[in-house]
C-alpha positions as CSV (number, residue, x, y, z in Angstrom):
1,M,2.4,-17.1,-8.7
2,H,2.6,-15.5,-12.2
3,V,0.2,-13.2,-13.8
4,D,1.0,-12.9,-17.5
5,G,-0.5,-10.1,-19.7
6,V,-3.9,-10.2,-18.0
7,G,-6.5,-7.8,-19.5
8,K,-10.2,-7.3,-18.5
9,S,-13.0,-5.1,-19.7
10,F,-16.5,-4.6,-18.4
11,G,-19.2,-3.2,-20.7
12,G,-16.6,-1.7,-23.1
13,T,-14.5,-0.2,-20.2
14,Q,-11.1,-1.6,-19.9
15,V,-10.3,-2.1,-16.2
16,L,-7.0,-4.1,-16.6
17,Q,-4.4,-3.4,-19.3
18,S,-2.0,-6.3,-19.8
19,I,-0.9,-6.8,-16.2
20,S,2.1,-8.9,-15.6
21,L,3.7,-9.7,-12.2
22,S,5.4,-12.6,-10.4
23,V,5.1,-13.3,-6.7
24,S,7.8,-15.6,-5.1
25,A,7.0,-18.4,-2.7
26,G,6.4,-17.1,0.8
27,E,6.3,-13.5,-0.4
28,F,3.8,-10.9,0.9
29,V,2.8,-8.6,-2.0
30,S,0.3,-5.8,-1.8
31,L,-1.8,-4.4,-4.7
32,L,-2.1,-0.7,-3.9
33,G,-3.9,2.0,-5.7
34,P,-6.9,4.4,-5.6
35,S,-10.5,3.2,-6.0
36,G,-11.2,2.0,-9.5
37,C,-7.6,1.2,-10.4
38,G,-8.4,-2.5,-11.0
39,K,-6.7,-4.1,-8.0
40,T,-9.8,-6.0,-6.7
41,T,-10.6,-7.1,-10.3
42,L,-7.0,-8.5,-10.5
43,L,-7.4,-10.3,-7.2
44,R,-10.7,-11.8,-8.3
45,I,-9.1,-13.1,-11.5
46,V,-6.4,-14.7,-9.5
47,A,-9.0,-16.3,-7.2
48,G,-11.1,-17.5,-10.1
49,F,-14.1,-15.4,-9.5
50,E,-13.6,-13.6,-12.8
51,R,-12.2,-14.8,-16.1
52,P,-9.6,-12.5,-17.9
53,D,-10.2,-11.4,-21.5
54,S,-6.5,-12.0,-22.2
55,G,-3.5,-13.4,-20.4
56,R,-3.2,-16.2,-17.9
57,V,-2.6,-17.0,-14.2
58,R,-0.1,-19.7,-13.2
59,V,0.6,-21.1,-9.7
60,D,3.3,-23.7,-9.0
61,G,3.7,-24.2,-12.7
62,R,0.0,-24.9,-13.3
63,D,-2.1,-22.8,-15.6
64,L,-5.2,-21.9,-13.6
65,T,-6.8,-19.4,-16.0
66,N,-9.8,-21.5,-16.8
67,M,-10.0,-23.5,-13.6
68,P,-13.0,-22.9,-11.3
69,A,-12.3,-21.1,-8.0
70,E,-13.1,-24.2,-5.9
71,R,-10.3,-26.2,-7.5
72,R,-7.6,-23.6,-7.1
73,N,-6.7,-24.3,-3.4
74,M,-6.6,-20.6,-2.5
75,G,-7.7,-19.1,0.8
76,M,-9.7,-15.9,0.6
77,V,-10.4,-13.3,3.3
78,F,-12.9,-10.6,2.4
79,Q,-13.6,-7.1,3.7
80,A,-16.8,-8.4,5.2
81,Y,-15.9,-11.2,7.6
82,S,-18.3,-13.7,5.9
83,L,-18.4,-16.1,8.8
84,F,-21.3,-18.6,9.1
85,P,-23.4,-17.1,11.9
86,N,-24.8,-20.5,13.0
87,L,-21.3,-22.0,13.5
88,T,-18.9,-21.4,16.4
89,A,-15.4,-20.0,15.8
90,A,-13.9,-23.5,15.8
91,E,-16.6,-24.8,13.4
92,N,-16.0,-21.9,11.0
93,I,-12.3,-22.7,10.9
94,R,-13.1,-26.4,10.5
95,F,-15.5,-25.8,7.6
96,G,-13.1,-26.3,4.7
97,L,-11.5,-29.3,6.4
98,R,-14.9,-31.0,6.6
99,L,-15.5,-30.5,2.9
100,R,-12.2,-32.2,2.2
101,K,-13.2,-35.1,4.4
102,L,-10.1,-35.0,6.6
103,P,-10.1,-37.4,9.5
104,K,-11.8,-35.8,12.5
105,S,-8.6,-36.1,14.7
106,R,-6.7,-34.2,12.0
107,Q,-9.4,-31.6,11.8
108,H,-9.3,-31.0,15.6
109,A,-5.5,-30.7,15.6
110,I,-5.5,-28.2,12.8
111,V,-8.2,-26.1,14.4
112,A,-6.5,-26.2,17.7
113,D,-3.2,-25.1,16.1
114,L,-4.8,-22.2,14.3
115,L,-6.7,-21.0,17.3
116,S,-3.4,-20.9,19.2
117,L,-1.7,-19.1,16.2
118,I,-4.3,-16.3,16.3
119,G,-4.5,-16.2,20.1
120,L,-8.2,-17.1,20.4
121,E,-8.2,-20.5,22.1
122,A,-10.6,-19.3,24.7
123,H,-13.1,-18.2,22.1
124,A,-13.4,-21.5,20.2
125,D,-17.1,-22.1,21.2
126,R,-18.3,-18.5,20.7
127,Y,-20.5,-17.5,17.8
128,P,-19.6,-14.7,15.4
129,H,-22.0,-12.2,17.1
130,Q,-20.2,-12.8,20.4
131,L,-16.9,-11.8,18.9
132,S,-15.4,-8.3,18.1
133,G,-14.7,-7.2,14.6
134,G,-11.0,-7.9,15.0
135,Q,-11.7,-11.3,16.5
136,Q,-14.0,-12.2,13.6
137,Q,-11.4,-11.2,11.1
138,R,-8.9,-13.4,12.9
139,I,-11.3,-16.4,12.6
140,A,-11.8,-15.6,8.9
141,L,-8.0,-15.6,8.4
142,A,-7.7,-18.9,10.3
143,R,-10.4,-20.5,8.2
144,A,-8.6,-19.4,5.0
145,L,-5.3,-20.9,6.3
146,A,-6.9,-24.2,7.5
147,I,-6.9,-25.7,4.0
148,Q,-3.1,-25.0,3.7
149,P,-3.7,-22.8,0.6
150,S,-1.1,-22.4,-2.1
151,L,-2.0,-18.7,-2.1
152,L,-3.7,-16.5,0.5
153,L,-5.8,-13.7,-0.9
154,L,-6.8,-10.7,1.3
155,D,-9.3,-8.3,-0.2
156,E,-9.2,-5.1,2.0
157,P,-9.7,-7.2,5.2
158,L,-9.1,-4.3,7.6
159,S,-11.2,-1.5,6.1
160,A,-14.2,-2.2,8.3
161,L,-12.2,-1.9,11.5
162,D,-11.4,1.2,13.6
163,A,-7.9,2.7,13.3
164,K,-6.3,1.2,16.4
165,V,-7.6,-2.3,15.7
166,R,-6.5,-2.0,12.0
167,V,-2.9,-1.4,13.1
168,Q,-2.9,-4.2,15.6
169,L,-4.5,-6.7,13.1
170,R,-2.2,-5.8,10.2
171,E,0.8,-6.6,12.4
172,E,-0.9,-9.9,13.4
173,I,-1.5,-10.8,9.8
174,R,2.1,-10.1,8.9
175,R,3.3,-12.2,11.9
176,I,1.0,-15.1,11.0
177,Q,2.1,-14.9,7.4
178,R,5.7,-15.1,8.3
179,E,5.1,-18.0,10.7
180,T,3.1,-20.0,8.1
181,G,5.2,-19.0,5.1
182,V,2.1,-18.8,2.9
183,T,2.4,-16.7,-0.3
184,T,0.1,-13.7,0.1
185,L,-1.6,-11.2,-2.2
186,F,-3.1,-8.3,-0.3
187,V,-5.4,-5.6,-1.8
188,T,-5.6,-2.2,-0.1
189,H,-6.1,1.4,-0.9
190,D,-4.3,2.4,2.3
191,Q,-0.6,3.1,1.5
192,E,0.5,2.9,5.2
193,E,-0.9,-0.6,5.4
194,A,0.8,-1.7,2.2
195,L,4.2,-0.1,3.0
196,S,4.3,-1.4,6.6
197,V,3.6,-5.1,5.9
198,S,4.7,-5.9,2.4
199,D,7.8,-7.4,0.9
200,R,6.9,-5.7,-2.4
201,V,4.1,-3.4,-3.5
202,A,2.4,-3.3,-6.9
203,V,1.2,0.3,-7.4
204,M,-1.7,0.4,-9.9
205,Q,-3.4,3.3,-11.7
206,G,-6.1,3.2,-14.3
207,G,-5.8,-0.5,-14.9
208,R,-2.0,-0.4,-15.3
209,L,0.8,-1.6,-13.2
210,V,3.0,1.5,-12.8
211,Q,5.6,0.3,-10.3
212,F,6.4,-3.0,-8.6
213,D,9.1,-2.8,-6.0
214,S,10.0,-2.9,-2.3
215,P,8.3,-0.3,-0.1
216,A,11.5,1.6,0.4
217,S,12.3,1.8,-3.3
218,I,8.8,3.0,-4.1
219,Y,9.0,5.7,-1.5
220,Q,12.5,6.8,-2.3
221,C,12.5,6.3,-6.1
222,P,9.0,6.7,-7.5
223,A,8.7,5.6,-11.1
224,D,6.5,8.5,-12.2
225,A,4.6,11.6,-11.0
226,F,1.6,9.6,-10.1
227,V,3.6,7.3,-7.7
228,A,5.4,10.3,-6.2
229,G,2.2,12.0,-5.5
230,F,0.3,9.0,-4.3
231,I,2.9,7.4,-2.0
232,G,3.6,9.4,1.2
233,T,3.2,13.1,1.5
234,S,4.9,15.6,-0.9
235,T,4.8,19.1,-2.2
236,R,4.7,19.3,-5.9
237,F,6.2,22.1,-7.9
238,E,6.2,22.6,-11.7
239,G,9.5,23.8,-13.0
240,A,12.2,23.4,-15.7
241,V,15.7,22.1,-15.7
242,A,18.0,25.2,-15.3
243,D,21.4,23.5,-15.2
244,P,21.7,19.9,-16.2
245,E,25.4,19.6,-15.2
246,A,25.1,21.0,-11.7
247,G,21.6,19.7,-11.0
248,W,19.5,22.9,-10.7
249,V,15.8,23.4,-11.5
250,D,13.9,26.7,-11.9
251,I,11.0,26.7,-9.5
252,L,8.8,29.9,-9.2
253,G,11.6,31.9,-10.7
254,V,14.2,30.6,-8.2
255,R,17.0,28.2,-8.9
256,M,16.8,25.3,-6.5
257,P,19.1,22.2,-6.1
258,A,17.8,18.9,-7.5
259,A,20.5,16.3,-8.0
260,K,18.1,14.0,-10.0
261,A,17.9,16.7,-12.7
262,R,21.5,16.0,-13.7
263,G,21.7,14.8,-17.3
264,L,18.2,15.9,-18.3
265,P,17.9,18.4,-21.2
266,A,18.1,22.0,-20.4
267,Q,14.7,23.8,-20.1
268,R,12.9,20.5,-19.9
269,A,9.6,20.8,-18.1
270,V,9.6,18.7,-14.9
271,S,7.6,18.1,-11.8
272,V,9.6,18.3,-8.6
273,F,8.4,16.5,-5.5
274,V,9.7,17.3,-2.0
275,R,8.9,15.3,1.1
276,P,8.1,17.4,4.2
277,E,10.9,15.7,6.2
278,A,13.4,17.0,3.7
279,V,12.4,20.7,4.0
280,E,14.4,23.1,6.0
281,L,13.0,26.4,7.4
282,Q,15.2,29.4,7.8
283,P,14.7,33.0,8.8
284,A,13.5,35.4,6.1
285,D,16.8,37.2,5.9
286,S,18.5,34.1,4.7
287,E,19.7,34.3,1.1
288,I,18.9,30.7,0.3
289,G,15.6,29.1,-0.9
290,L,12.1,30.1,-1.7
291,E,10.4,32.9,0.1
292,G,7.1,32.3,1.9
293,H,5.1,32.8,5.1
294,V,3.8,30.4,7.6
295,L,0.1,29.5,7.3
296,E,-0.5,26.8,9.9
297,H,1.0,24.4,12.4
298,T,-0.3,20.9,12.9
299,F,1.0,19.1,16.0
300,L,1.9,15.4,15.2
301,G,3.7,14.4,18.4
302,A,7.4,14.2,17.8
303,I,7.1,16.6,14.9
304,T,5.1,19.7,13.9
305,R,3.9,19.9,10.3
306,V,4.2,23.5,9.1
307,Q,2.3,24.8,6.1
308,V,4.2,27.5,4.2
309,A,2.7,29.6,1.4
310,V,5.5,30.0,-1.2
311,H,3.1,31.1,-4.0
312,E,-0.6,31.9,-4.2
313,A,-1.2,28.4,-5.7
314,V,1.5,26.4,-3.8
315,T,1.5,25.5,-0.1
316,L,4.7,23.7,1.0
317,L,4.8,21.2,3.9
318,A,7.7,21.1,6.3
319,D,8.2,18.7,9.2
320,V,9.9,20.5,12.1
321,Q,11.3,18.7,15.2
322,G,10.0,19.6,18.7
323,A,10.3,23.2,19.9
324,L,11.9,24.4,16.7
325,A,8.5,25.1,15.3
326,E,8.1,27.8,17.9
327,R,10.7,29.8,16.0
328,F,8.3,30.1,13.1
329,P,4.9,31.1,14.4
330,V,1.9,31.6,12.0
331,G,2.4,34.7,9.9
332,T,6.2,34.6,10.0
333,R,8.1,35.3,6.8
334,V,10.6,32.4,6.1
335,R,12.7,30.8,3.5
336,V,12.5,27.2,2.6
337,S,15.3,25.0,1.2
338,W,16.4,21.4,0.9
339,A,19.4,19.2,0.2
340,P,20.2,18.5,-3.5
341,E,19.5,14.8,-3.1
342,A,16.0,15.4,-1.6
343,P,13.7,16.2,-4.5
344,H,12.3,13.7,-6.9
345,V,12.5,15.1,-10.5
346,L,10.0,13.5,-12.9
347,D,8.5,14.3,-16.3
348,A,5.8,16.9,-15.9
């Protein structure tokens, strides 16, 4: 699937700005970004529910830009389950097959295979109101897969579910996608969902595609300050390059190591992002790092997240393993530091 230079405006407001991306056969790609960034509009253009003002959409070498949605052979799963309330689970799955006038024996075989794939064979004769939210969404997924779509489109299909069911179902969706090999485009504003199930993630902001890469690359090498702040958890400092050769930045009047500052112009204004897992806490009498005091502890199971005030306007987050957090109770004066490779250094 190829999106080439797609632009779209509504009422004079441009919501997509020349978006281009390619999705390989069998790939699972997520469109990720905050509300209003254009990800759902892009999905609707791919589906054929909206027409772009510019650019085109191609699938398997065919230009689908002006083709109506019903002729695109795409499966769609919405946030709302959109099941037919008067049809059973099996009949909902069979719906698209009936429209295509497949032989009844073939319809029954496909429905049986899909019910087995989603683990709901025993629920074939139940109506939507007799199913849980997660079960309904599985049926909606099976219905979309029944027509053997060239592209599976998922528009925030998990947002109406509770947290535990969301995690279970996103893993189920990924398993099913791998087993069927269907090329998938998944819209979500939840970065954990996108990073956990995707082969690649397209991060969008203000109608632009700002980074398109693997989850690991986006987390470890953000393209700009927006991506660094949006993906994962970080503490952001404003500073300046102090030593371009050695890789030092000036943060709050203290020189701190930042290998990614090497080669940048001296005194260049930069934003420095530090992940909490990269931060080290040390006693206040240490001569290394930024000074601060502990504000709060948040127990997160295997780790404790410690909030440290290093400036009246900056609270740094540090993830501390196990009982080590007890060495730094609330109110304790500390120093914070990190390895030179840890911070992301980006234009301010």
